[in-house]
C-alpha positions as CSV (number, residue, x, y, z in Angstrom):
1,M,81.7,-77.4,-90.2
2,D,84.3,-80.2,-90.3
3,R,82.4,-82.8,-88.2
4,L,78.8,-83.9,-87.9
5,R,76.9,-86.4,-85.8
6,I,76.5,-89.7,-87.7
7,D,72.8,-89.8,-87.1
8,K,72.4,-86.4,-88.7
9,W,74.6,-87.3,-91.6
10,L,72.8,-90.6,-92.4
11,W,69.5,-88.7,-92.3
12,A,70.8,-85.8,-94.5
13,A,72.3,-88.4,-97.0
14,R,68.9,-90.0,-97.1
15,F,69.8,-93.5,-95.8
16,Y,67.0,-93.2,-93.3
17,K,63.7,-91.2,-93.4
18,T,64.2,-89.8,-89.9
19,R,67.0,-89.0,-87.5
20,T,65.2,-91.1,-84.9
21,L,65.2,-94.1,-87.2
22,A,68.9,-93.5,-88.0
23,A,69.7,-93.4,-84.2
24,E,67.7,-96.7,-83.6
25,E,69.6,-98.5,-86.4
26,I,72.9,-97.2,-85.0
27,G,71.8,-98.4,-81.5
28,K,71.2,-101.9,-82.9
29,G,74.8,-102.0,-84.2
30,R,73.9,-101.8,-87.9
31,V,76.2,-98.8,-88.6
32,E,79.9,-98.8,-88.4
33,V,82.4,-95.9,-88.9
34,N,85.9,-96.9,-90.0
35,G,85.2,-100.5,-89.0
36,Q,83.9,-99.7,-85.4
37,E,80.4,-99.8,-84.0
38,V,79.4,-96.3,-83.0
39,K,76.8,-94.4,-81.0
40,A,74.5,-91.8,-82.6
41,A,76.5,-88.9,-81.2
42,R,79.7,-90.1,-82.9
43,E,81.0,-87.5,-85.3
44,V,82.0,-88.2,-88.8
45,K,84.3,-86.2,-91.0
46,V,85.1,-86.1,-94.7
47,G,87.1,-89.2,-95.6
48,D,85.5,-91.5,-93.1
49,T,84.2,-94.9,-94.2
50,V,80.6,-95.7,-93.1
51,A,79.1,-99.2,-93.4
52,I,75.3,-99.5,-93.2
53,R,73.7,-103.0,-92.8
54,R,70.2,-103.5,-94.0
55,E,68.7,-107.0,-94.1
56,S,71.6,-109.1,-95.5
57,V,73.2,-106.3,-97.5
58,T,75.9,-104.0,-96.2
59,R,76.6,-100.8,-98.1
60,T,80.0,-99.2,-97.6
61,V,80.3,-95.5,-98.5
62,L,83.0,-92.9,-98.2
63,V,82.0,-89.6,-96.6
64,R,82.5,-86.9,-99.3
65,A,80.8,-84.0,-97.8
66,L,78.9,-83.0,-94.6
67,S,75.4,-81.5,-94.4
68,A,73.1,-80.9,-91.5
69,M,70.2,-80.3,-93.8
70,R,68.2,-82.9,-95.7
71,G,67.9,-81.9,-99.3
72,P,66.7,-83.5,-102.5
73,A,68.1,-86.9,-103.4
74,P,70.6,-85.7,-106.1
75,V,72.1,-83.3,-103.5
76,A,72.1,-86.1,-100.8
77,Q,74.0,-88.4,-103.2
78,Q,76.9,-85.9,-103.4
79,L,77.5,-86.4,-99.7
80,Y,78.9,-89.9,-100.2
81,E,80.5,-92.2,-102.7
82,E,79.8,-96.0,-102.5
83,T,82.9,-98.2,-102.7
84,A,83.3,-100.5,-105.8
85,D,83.3,-103.5,-103.4
86,S,80.0,-102.4,-101.9
87,I,78.4,-102.0,-105.3
88,T,79.6,-105.5,-106.4
89,R,78.2,-107.1,-103.2
90,R,74.9,-105.3,-103.6
91,E,74.5,-106.3,-107.2
92,Q,75.3,-110.0,-106.3
93,A,72.7,-109.8,-103.5
94,A,70.1,-108.4,-105.8
95,G,70.8,-111.2,-108.3
96,Q,70.1,-113.9,-105.8
């Protein structure tokens, strides 16, 4: 498996509780892959950059692995790596 639908990946990586919720957020334009708005069927591959906007905070992560199954949180966290920029922005937002 070298590609996976973005809605499945977001669900497996535990950004959303359900695939339906992930697809709804994608439909609202709150998810970008490599800087472009996408549809739920868009496929991601290892190395892609995914930006997820929630409220006023955007998390930017690099896809490190693909999984079509949702596992425990420690396993899900191995599917991505948050960028240093994203961590800084999130910490600033939390401090406000």
